[in-house]
C-alpha positions in Angstrom: -21.4 -93.5 62.0 -22.8 -90.7 64.6 -24.9 -87.9 63.4 -22.6 -85.2 63.8 -24.4 -82.2 64.6 -20.9 -81.4 66.2 -20.1 -77.5 65.0 -22.9 -76.0 66.1 -24.5 -73.1 64.5 -21.5 -71.2 65.4 -20.6 -70.5 61.6 -23.6 -68.9 60.7 -21.9 -65.9 60.9 -20.1 -66.7 57.6 -22.8 -65.1 55.5 -20.8 -62.8 53.6 -18.8 -64.0 50.5 -16.2 -66.4 49.0 -12.9 -67.1 51.3 -11.2 -64.2 50.5 -8.6 -62.5 52.9 -7.7 -58.9 53.4 -11.4 -57.8 52.4 -12.2 -56.6 56.0 -9.5 -56.0 58.2 -10.0 -54.9 62.1 -12.2 -57.9 63.2 -12.1 -57.4 67.0 -13.5 -60.0 69.7 -16.4 -58.4 71.6 -15.2 -58.4 75.4 -18.8 -57.3 76.4 -20.3 -60.7 75.3 -20.5 -63.9 77.7 -17.3 -65.2 78.1 -18.9 -68.7 77.7 -21.5 -68.6 75.1 -23.8 -71.6 74.8 -23.2 -74.1 72.1 -23.5 -72.4 68.7 -23.6 -69.2 70.1 -23.1 -65.7 68.4 -22.8 -62.1 69.8 -25.0 -60.2 68.7 -27.5 -63.4 68.3 -29.1 -62.0 65.2 -27.5 -60.7 62.3 -28.8 -57.3 60.8 -30.3 -57.2 57.6 -28.3 -55.7 55.0 -29.4 -53.0 52.5 -28.7 -53.0 48.4 -26.5 -50.2 47.9 -25.7 -49.6 51.2 -22.1 -50.1 52.6 -22.6 -52.7 55.6 -20.0 -53.5 58.3 -20.6 -55.6 61.4 -18.4 -58.0 63.6 -19.5 -61.1 65.4 -18.0 -63.0 68.0 -18.5 -67.1 68.5 -17.5 -69.7 70.7 -16.3 -73.2 70.0 -16.7 -75.7 72.8 -14.0 -78.4 73.3 -16.1 -81.4 74.2 -19.7 -82.0 73.0 -22.0 -85.0 73.9 -23.8 -86.2 70.7 -26.0 -89.3 70.6 -24.4 -90.6 73.8 -20.7 -90.3 72.5 -18.0 -88.0 74.1 -17.1 -86.2 71.3 -13.9 -84.2 71.5 -13.2 -81.4 68.9 -9.8 -80.9 68.2 -9.7 -78.1 65.3 -12.0 -76.6 63.2 -11.5 -74.8 59.7 -14.0 -73.2 57.1 -14.1 -75.1 53.7 -16.4 -73.5 51.6 -19.3 -71.2 51.0 -21.7 -70.6 48.4 -24.7 -68.4 47.5 -23.3 -65.6 49.2 -24.9 -62.1 47.9 -22.6 -60.5 45.5 -19.9 -57.8 46.5 -20.2 -59.0 50.2 -17.1 -60.3 51.7 -15.9 -61.5 55.3 -12.6 -61.9 57.2 -11.9 -64.0 60.3 -9.8 -62.8 63.3 -7.0 -65.4 62.5 -7.1 -64.8 58.6 -3.5 -65.4 58.2 -4.1 -69.2 59.6 -6.7 -69.7 57.0 -9.0 -69.5 59.3 -8.1 -72.4 61.4 -9.1 -72.8 65.1 -6.9 -75.2 67.3 -9.6 -75.9 69.9 -7.6 -77.8 72.0 -4.9 -75.4 72.3 -7.4 -72.8 73.7 -8.2 -71.2 70.7 -12.1 -71.4 71.4 -13.2 -67.7 70.9 -13.1 -66.0 67.5 -14.7 -63.1 65.6 -15.4 -62.3 61.9 -16.0 -59.0 60.3 -18.4 -58.6 57.5 -18.4 -55.8 55.2 -18.9 -54.7 51.8 -21.7 -52.8 49.5 -24.3 -55.4 48.5 -25.6 -55.1 44.9 -27.6 -58.1 44.7 -31.1 -57.8 44.1 -33.6 -57.6 47.6 -34.5 -60.7 48.9 -33.8 -63.6 51.2 -30.7 -65.6 50.4 -29.7 -68.6 51.6 -25.8 -69.4 52.2 -24.4 -73.0 52.4 -21.6 -73.1 54.6 -19.2 -76.1 54.5 -16.9 -76.8 57.7 -14.2 -79.6 58.3 -13.8 -80.6 61.6 -11.1 -83.0 63.2 -12.8 -84.9 66.0 -12.2 -87.8 68.2 -14.6 -90.5 69.3 -13.7 -92.8 71.8 -14.1 -96.2 70.4 -14.1 -94.7 66.7 -11.3 -92.9 66.4 -9.9 -89.6 65.0 -11.2 -88.2 61.5 -12.0 -85.1 59.5 -15.8 -84.5 59.5 -17.6 -82.2 57.1 -20.6 -80.6 57.8 -22.8 -78.3 55.9 -25.0 -75.7 57.4 -27.1 -72.9 55.6 -28.2 -69.5 56.9 -30.8 -67.1 55.5 -29.7 -63.3 54.7 -32.2 -60.6 54.3 -31.3 -58.0 51.7 -33.7 -55.1 52.0 -34.2 -52.9 49.0 -32.1 -49.5 48.0 -32.4 -46.6 45.9 -30.8 -46.0 42.5 -28.9 -48.0 40.5 -26.2 -50.3 42.0 -25.3 -52.5 39.1 -24.4 -50.1 36.4 -23.7 -46.4 36.1 -23.8 -43.4 33.6 -22.7 -40.2 32.6 -23.9 -37.9 30.3 -23.3 -35.3 27.8 -26.6 -33.3 27.2 -27.7 -31.1 24.6 -29.5 -28.7 26.8 -31.7 -27.4 24.2 -32.6 -30.8 22.4 -31.8 -34.3 24.3 -29.3 -36.2 26.0 -26.3 -38.2 25.4 -25.4 -41.0 27.9 -22.4 -43.5 28.1 -23.7 -46.5 30.4 -21.8 -48.9 31.9 -22.5 -52.2 33.7 -20.2 -52.8 37.2 -20.5 -56.2 37.8 -17.8 -58.4 36.1 -17.2 -61.6 38.1 -13.7 -62.7 38.0 -12.7 -65.8 36.1 -13.6 -68.9 35.8 -17.3 -67.4 36.3 -19.0 -65.8 33.1 -20.9 -62.6 33.5 -23.7 -61.6 30.7 -25.5 -58.3 30.3 -29.2 -57.6 28.9 -29.7 -54.0 28.5 -33.0 -52.1 27.6 -32.2 -48.7 27.2 -35.4 -47.4 27.0 -35.0 -45.6 23.5 -36.0 -48.8 21.7 -32.4 -49.9 21.7 -30.9 -53.3 23.6 -27.6 -54.4 24.2 -25.6 -57.4 25.4 -22.1 -55.6 26.0 -20.9 -54.7 29.5 -20.6 -51.1 28.1 -22.9 -50.2 25.1 -22.4 -47.3 22.5 -23.5 -44.0 23.8 -26.9 -43.6 23.4 -28.8 -40.7 22.4 -32.0 -39.5 24.1 -33.0 -36.9 21.7 -36.8 -35.8 22.5 -37.5 -34.0 25.8 -38.5 -36.5 28.7 -38.0 -39.6 30.9 -36.4 -42.7 29.7 -36.6 -45.8 31.8 -33.1 -48.1 31.3 -32.7 -51.5 33.1 -30.1 -54.2 33.3 -30.3 -57.7 33.5 -27.2 -59.2 35.1 -26.3 -63.0 35.3 -23.0 -64.8 36.6 -22.7 -68.0 35.4 -20.8 -70.8 36.8 -19.4 -74.2 35.1 -20.6 -77.3 36.0 -18.6 -80.4 35.1 -21.2 -82.8 33.2 -18.5 -85.7 31.8 -15.2 -87.1 32.0 -13.9 -89.3 29.2 -10.8 -91.2 28.7 -9.2 -91.2 25.0 -6.0 -93.0 25.7 -4.3 -94.9 28.9 -0.7 -94.7 30.1 1.2 -97.4 28.5 1.7 -100.0 30.4 1.1 -98.2 33.6 -1.7 -100.6 34.6 -0.3 -103.9 34.3 2.3 -106.2 35.7 0.4 -106.6 39.1 -1.6 -109.8 40.5 -5.0 -108.6 38.6 -3.1 -107.7 34.9 0.0 -109.9 34.9 2.8 -109.3 32.4 3.6 -112.5 31.2 4.5 -112.2 27.6 2.4 -109.0 27.4 0.0 -107.4 29.4 -3.3 -109.3 30.0 -6.6 -108.1 30.4 -7.4 -104.4 30.3 -7.4 -101.7 33.4 -10.3 -101.3 35.8 -10.5 -97.2 35.8 -11.9 -95.0 38.3 -11.6 -91.5 38.9 -11.4 -88.9 42.2 -11.6 -84.9 41.7 -10.6 -82.6 44.4 -11.3 -79.1 44.7 -8.5 -76.0 45.3 -8.6 -76.9 49.2 -8.0 -80.5 48.3 -12.0 -81.4 49.3 -12.9 -84.5 47.4 -16.2 -83.5 45.4 -16.6 -86.4 43.1 -15.5 -89.9 42.4 -13.9 -92.6 44.4 -13.5 -96.7 43.8 -17.3 -97.0 43.4 -16.9 -95.2 40.0 -15.0 -97.9 38.6 -15.5 -99.2 35.0 -14.0 -102.9 34.4 -11.7 -103.8 31.5 -11.6 -100.6 29.2 -9.2 -98.1 27.8 -11.9 -95.5 27.1 -14.4 -95.2 29.8 -16.8 -92.2 30.6 -18.5 -90.8 33.8 -21.4 -88.8 34.0 -21.0 -85.9 36.5 -23.4 -83.1 38.1 -20.4 -81.0 39.8 -20.6 -77.4 40.2 -17.2 -76.1 39.7 -16.9 -73.4 42.6 -13.4 -73.3 43.6 -10.9 -73.9 41.2 -8.3 -75.2 39.8 -9.3 -78.9 40.3 -7.1 -82.0 40.5 -8.3 -85.1 38.5 -6.7 -88.5 39.3 -7.8 -91.7 37.2 -6.6 -95.1 38.7 -6.6 -98.8 37.6 -8.6 -100.5 40.4 -6.7 -103.4 41.9 -8.5 -105.6 44.4 -5.3 -107.3 46.0 -2.4 -105.4 44.8 -2.3 -101.3 45.0 -4.5 -99.3 42.7 -1.9 -97.8 39.7 -1.9 -94.3 39.2 -3.1 -93.7 35.5 -3.2 -89.9 35.2 -2.8 -87.0 37.6 -3.9 -83.2 36.2 -5.2 -80.2 37.4 -7.5 -77.9 35.3 -9.2 -74.7 35.6 -12.8 -74.4 33.4 -12.6 -72.2 30.4 -15.3 -73.6 28.1 -17.6 -76.2 27.6 -15.4 -78.6 26.1 -12.1 -79.2 27.0 -9.1 -82.0 26.7 -6.6 -83.0 29.3 -3.5 -84.9 29.6 -2.1 -86.4 32.6 0.8 -88.4 34.1 0.8 -91.7 35.2 3.0 -93.2 38.0 5.4 -94.5 35.4 5.8 -91.3 33.6 3.5 -92.1 30.5 0.7 -90.1 29.7 -3.3 -90.2 29.9 -5.5 -88.2 27.6 -9.4 -87.7 27.9 -11.8 -85.0 27.4 -13.8 -82.8 29.9 -17.7 -81.9 28.9 -18.9 -78.6 30.7 -21.8 -76.4 31.0 -22.9 -73.1 32.4 -25.7 -72.6 35.2 -26.8 -69.4 36.5 -25.3 -68.7 39.7 -26.6 -65.2 40.6 -28.9 -62.7 38.8 -29.0 -58.9 39.4 -31.9 -56.8 38.0 -31.5 -53.0 38.2 -32.9 -49.9 36.3 -32.6 -46.1 36.4 -34.4 -43.3 35.0 -32.6 -40.7 32.2 -34.3 -37.5 31.7 -33.7 -35.3 28.7 -34.7 -31.6 29.5 -34.7 -28.7 27.1 -35.9 -25.9 30.1 -33.0 -23.2 30.0 -31.4 -22.1 32.9 -32.1 -18.6 34.4 -29.7 -16.9 36.5 -30.9 -13.6 38.7 -28.1 -11.7 40.6 -28.7 -9.4 43.2 -25.5 -7.4 44.6 -24.7 -5.7 48.2 -21.8 -3.1 47.9 -19.1 -3.0 50.3 -19.9 -0.3 53.2 -16.4 1.3 53.4 -13.2 2.0 51.3 -11.1 -1.1 50.6 -13.5 -3.0 52.7 -14.5 -6.7 52.0 -18.1 -7.0 53.1 -19.8 -7.3 49.8 -22.3 -9.8 49.2 -23.9 -11.7 45.8 -27.2 -13.1 45.9 -27.7 -15.7 43.3 -31.2 -17.3 42.2 -31.1 -20.1 39.8 -34.5 -21.5 37.8 -35.0 -23.9 35.4 -32.7 -26.8 34.2 -32.7 -29.7 36.6 -31.4 -29.6 40.0 -28.9 -30.2 41.7 -26.9 -27.2 40.6 -23.0 -26.6 40.5 -21.5 -23.4 40.7 -18.0 -22.0 39.7 -17.0 -18.4 40.6 -13.2 -19.0 39.4 -10.9 -18.7 42.4 -13.8 -17.2 44.4 -15.4 -20.2 45.3 -17.9 -22.8 44.0 -21.0 -22.0 46.6 -24.3 -20.4 45.3 -23.7 -17.1 47.0 -20.6 -15.1 47.9 -20.1 -13.4 51.0 -17.4 -11.1 52.5 -15.9 -10.2 49.5 -14.2 -6.9 47.9 -15.1 -4.6 45.3 -14.4 -5.9 41.8 -16.1 -7.7 38.9 -17.1 -11.5 39.5 -18.7 -14.1 37.1 -20.2 -17.5 37.8 -20.8 -20.5 35.7 -23.8 -22.8 37.0 -24.4 -26.4 35.8 -27.3 -28.6 36.1 -27.8 -31.9 36.8 -27.6 -32.8 33.4 -24.3 -30.7 32.6 -26.5 -27.8 31.0 -24.9 -24.5 31.7 -25.5 -20.4 32.0 -23.3 -18.0 33.2 -23.9 -14.2 34.7 -21.4 -11.6 35.8 -22.0 -9.1 38.7 -20.1 -6.2 39.8 -19.3 -4.9 43.7 -18.6 -1.1 44.4 -16.9 0.6 47.2 -17.4 4.3 48.8 -14.7 6.8 48.1 -11.6 7.5 50.3 -11.9 9.7 53.3 -9.2 12.5 53.9 -6.8 11.7 56.6 -7.7 14.4 58.9 -10.7 12.2 59.6 -8.8 9.3 61.2 -9.1 9.6 65.0 -8.1 7.6 67.9 -9.7 7.2 71.4 -8.0 5.0 74.2 -9.8 3.7 77.4 -7.2 2.8 79.9 -7.0 0.1 83.2 -4.0 0.9 85.4 -2.2 -2.1 87.3 -4.0 -3.1 90.4 -1.1 -3.8 92.7 2.3 -2.1 92.8 4.5 -4.0 90.5 1.7 -5.9 88.9 1.1 -6.3 85.2 -2.8 -6.6 84.6 -3.1 -3.2 82.8 -4.8 -2.6 79.8 -5.8 -0.3 76.9 -8.9 -0.2 74.8 -8.3 1.7 71.3 -11.2 2.9 69.4 -11.0 4.2 65.7 -12.9 6.4 63.8 -12.5 8.2 60.6 -10.3 7.3 58.1 -10.5 4.4 55.5 -10.9 0.9 56.9 -9.4 -1.5 57.4 -6.8 -0.2 60.1 -3.7 -1.7 60.8 -2.1 -1.4 64.5 1.4 -1.0 65.7 2.4 -0.6 69.6 5.4 0.2 70.7 5.9 -2.9 72.6 5.5 -4.7 69.5 2.1 -5.9 69.5 -0.4 -5.4 66.1 -3.9 -5.8 67.7 -6.2 -3.1 68.1 -6.4 -3.5 72.0 -3.7 -4.8 74.5 -3.4 -6.2 78.0 -1.7 -7.9 80.6 0.6 -4.7 80.7 2.9 -3.4 83.7 3.3 0.0 84.6 4.6 2.5 81.9 4.0 4.6 78.6 2.7 2.9 75.5 2.6 4.6 71.9 0.4 3.2 69.3 0.3 4.2 65.2 -2.5 3.1 63.3 -2.7 3.2 59.4 -5.8 2.9 57.6 -6.0 1.2 53.9 -5.3 4.7 52.5 -1.9 4.9 54.2 -3.2 7.7 56.5 -1.6 7.4 60.1 -2.3 8.4 63.8 -0.5 8.0 66.9 -1.4 8.3 70.7 0.3 7.5 74.0 -1.4 5.9 77.1 0.4 5.7 80.5 -0.8 2.8 82.7 0.3 3.5 86.5 0.4 1.4 89.3 -0.6 2.1 93.1 3.1 2.5 94.6 3.8 3.0 98.2 5.9 5.8 99.4 9.3 5.1 100.1 9.4 5.8 103.8 7.2 2.5 104.3 10.3 0.2 103.5 11.7 -1.2 106.9 14.4 -3.8 107.6 14.3 -6.3 110.7 16.2 -9.1 111.3 16.6 -12.0 113.9 20.3 -12.8 114.2 22.0 -16.1 115.8 25.4 -15.7 117.2 28.5 -18.0 116.6 28.2 -20.9 118.9 31.8 -21.0 120.0 34.5 -18.9 120.3 36.0 -18.3 116.4 33.3 -20.2 115.1 31.4 -19.8 111.6 27.5 -20.8 112.3 26.0 -17.6 112.8 22.9 -16.4 110.7 20.5 -13.4 109.6 16.8 -14.1 109.2 16.1 -10.9 107.3 12.0 -9.6 107.4 11.5 -6.7 104.8 7.9 -4.7 105.5 6.4 -2.2 103.2 7.9 -1.0 100.1 6.8 -2.0 96.7 7.8 -5.8 95.9 9.6 -7.2 94.5 13.1 -6.7 96.4 16.5 -7.2 95.5 19.3 -7.9 98.4 22.9 -6.6 98.6 25.1 -7.8 101.9 28.6 -7.0 100.0 30.5 -10.2 99.6 28.1 -12.1 101.8 25.7 -12.4 98.8 22.3 -11.3 97.5 19.8 -13.4 99.1 17.4 -12.4 101.7 18.6 -14.3 104.5 22.5 -15.2 105.1 24.0 -17.8 107.0 27.4 -19.4 107.7 28.8 -16.4 109.5 31.4 -15.6 112.1 31.4 -12.8 114.8 31.2 -9.1 113.1 28.9 -6.6 111.8 27.0 -7.1 108.6 25.4 -4.5 106.4 22.3 -5.0 104.2 21.1 -2.7 101.4 17.3 -3.8 100.1 15.9 -2.1 96.6 12.0 -2.3 95.9 10.7 -2.2 92.4 10.3 1.1 92.0 14.0 2.1 93.5 13.2 2.7 97.1 15.9 1.4 99.2 16.7 0.9 103.1 19.9 -0.2 104.9 20.7 -1.6 108.4 23.6 -3.3 110.4 23.2 -6.3 112.1 26.0 -8.0 114.4 27.0 -11.5 115.3 28.6 -12.3 118.5 30.4 -15.1 119.9 31.6 -16.6 123.5 34.5 -15.3 125.7 37.8 -16.3 124.7 39.3 -16.0 128.0 39.5 -18.7 131.1 41.1 -19.0 134.6 44.6 -20.5 135.3 43.6 -24.0 136.0 46.8 -24.8 137.9 50.4 -23.2 139.2 52.4 -25.8 140.6 55.9 -25.1 141.7 58.8 -28.0 142.6 62.0 -27.5 144.7 65.0 -29.0 142.7 68.4 -29.2 145.0 69.0 -25.7 146.5 67.1 -24.1 144.2 63.6 -23.5 143.0 62.4 -24.4 139.7 58.6 -23.4 138.7 56.5 -25.5 136.3 52.8 -23.7 135.5 50.4 -25.5 133.7 47.8 -22.8 132.2 44.5 -23.5 130.0 43.3 -20.6 128.1 42.1 -19.4 124.7 44.1 -16.6 124.2 46.8 -16.3 121.1 50.0 -15.4 123.5 51.3 -15.8 127.0 53.8 -13.5 128.5 56.1 -14.6 131.6 58.4 -12.8 133.3 61.1 -14.9 131.6 59.7 -15.7 127.9 56.9 -15.4 125.6 55.2 -18.5 124.6 53.0 -18.8 121.5 49.6 -20.3 122.4 47.0 -21.6 120.1 43.1 -21.6 121.1 42.1 -24.9 122.7 45.4 -26.1 123.8 46.9 -26.8 127.2 50.6 -25.2 127.5 53.1 -26.1 130.2 55.5 -23.4 130.9 58.9 -24.5 132.1 61.0 -21.5 132.3 63.9 -23.4 132.3 65.9 -21.4 134.8 66.5 -21.8 138.9 66.1 -18.9 141.3 67.3 -18.5 144.9 64.8 -18.8 148.0 62.6 -15.6 147.9 62.3 -15.4 144.3 59.1 -14.4 142.5 58.2 -16.0 139.3 55.3 -13.6 137.5 52.8 -15.1 134.8 51.0 -12.9 133.0 48.1 -13.6 130.4 47.7 -10.9 128.2 45.8 -9.9 125.0 43.0 -11.8 125.9 39.8 -10.5 124.7 36.3 -11.3 126.5 32.9 -10.7 124.5 33.3 -7.1 124.8 36.5 -6.5 123.3 38.3 -5.5 126.7 41.8 -6.6 127.6 42.2 -8.6 130.8 45.3 -9.3 132.5 46.1 -11.8 135.4 49.2 -11.6 137.8 49.5 -15.3 139.6 52.8 -15.1 141.5 54.0 -18.3 143.0 56.3 -17.9 146.0 59.1 -19.8 147.7 57.9 -22.0 150.4 
């Protein structure tokens, strides 16, 4: 088999904990890293050091190649899975970017780039830790086949020293004059099946092996060094023994035929698998021939329970017989097991286990017992005006042990109090050991002033343009009893107001004693005189007689914007359109009420045209006249008849009578109006030839 340095050093990132998900969420691949990292490459390439007791968080991007050439073989990596980690500093964990898939990477499907996020607060002793990593990879080697290849790697992790206690905590109930009472408790308690042991030196001549010792009394003033050694013990499987083999589960084959009864005895061997299904011990090479009660000596650390134990009868020709299939989790140093054989009968035996030290933590802290009383010195600064809140209390603390905490009741938890009204105040100061002292202070204020002292002064800025709204009023209040409240006629409640149009503004000021004062300010604007308001327009006549496409484009000059427009029935816009011939009146009003009026006329082309043709025909002995006339008038009058006529039509007049020779036919066009509204008449005579 080839030496498979296949899976690269890319797994040196897994330095942080057992394979536990949802510990460090939020791993994101770093797109700034090279898209094709070299074989075994990481980004960043160096894992930062950790510090004991300091939260740690780091995301690392890695790349998995599809193929490698190893010792002349073209090796294809199909997929990889992280199987097991050991030797990881306590209280660190990791999470990969595809945690839902169990950190399984299908390399041939393009799952080449991934990342892990490392997080936690390491509480192990400072130093260098060696992390052992087991990776299972499914590979294909031409001429050899496809197989799962386990590979182990190791990487060193450096934990720098931290400050303070990280493996235990304590709270105290001091007797502030002669001692200190402390309740201590270890933080580390490894989950089962690991065992956690504690060895306390409590600094006062007392030791304990409990996780949380009884309350300790440190009576004499001074400092006491408390130390704790915490050990996490794991189980090792030292021995497996069978005490009975499942009845007739091993005979009836070529090796142990069952003629009249089973002949011979089983040839037993075992296999041991961890929770991930990885075989950690056993195999056919552990065969013990011809026995019902065999024993195997092991030295296997049980780091990934529960474990599955299988015992077989080895048969060289026929299939091996399963004599026992059972699972167990270590719970003590002597255990028994019972497992079913393939025919349902039971096999029994014993397991001998021992413990070994997986990790050791040593930590210490100092507990101080003091009897120095806390002394409080209070200096006060009174309110400067009646009803004010600019008082101040300056507190100085000596004695006890820092840091101090402060409690002023509803007034706060700061050392000093600022911006406070008149009144009585009390504070309790507690030091680092729970000792407390109290003090009181009184803040005074001046007497109320008479209402007559409340005066108002204003400075105004008028509007800069006619109709504008950039005026402002600055109000100054003196006398009375601060603080003051303000109410302006426009609804504002601030001291000063701005963005004002022209107008009158009244304000009422009320002081803390209920005294009031009022004043009024007029904001003005530079309005132009009404005589400057002028109207001009550009008119467009109707394009045809009787048409409605005339328009008026109005221009307003002078006056004080903004303007309103009144065209009567024609609307209220500045310009109007869609007009027929006629006169139109406009009235414009500016923002201060000035008005101007004008009348504009829309014209149209003339409605009259010449007679185009007058023709006569002779019928028999009489003369019948036919007149063809094109006009735009509404009515045509002949000497014989009146004919209605609509604009734009051609009318043929056939009077329908005959006349003697010499008779004249008169045709009149009447009521035809030209552009100047003047009536025209034309007389066209047709005489007999």
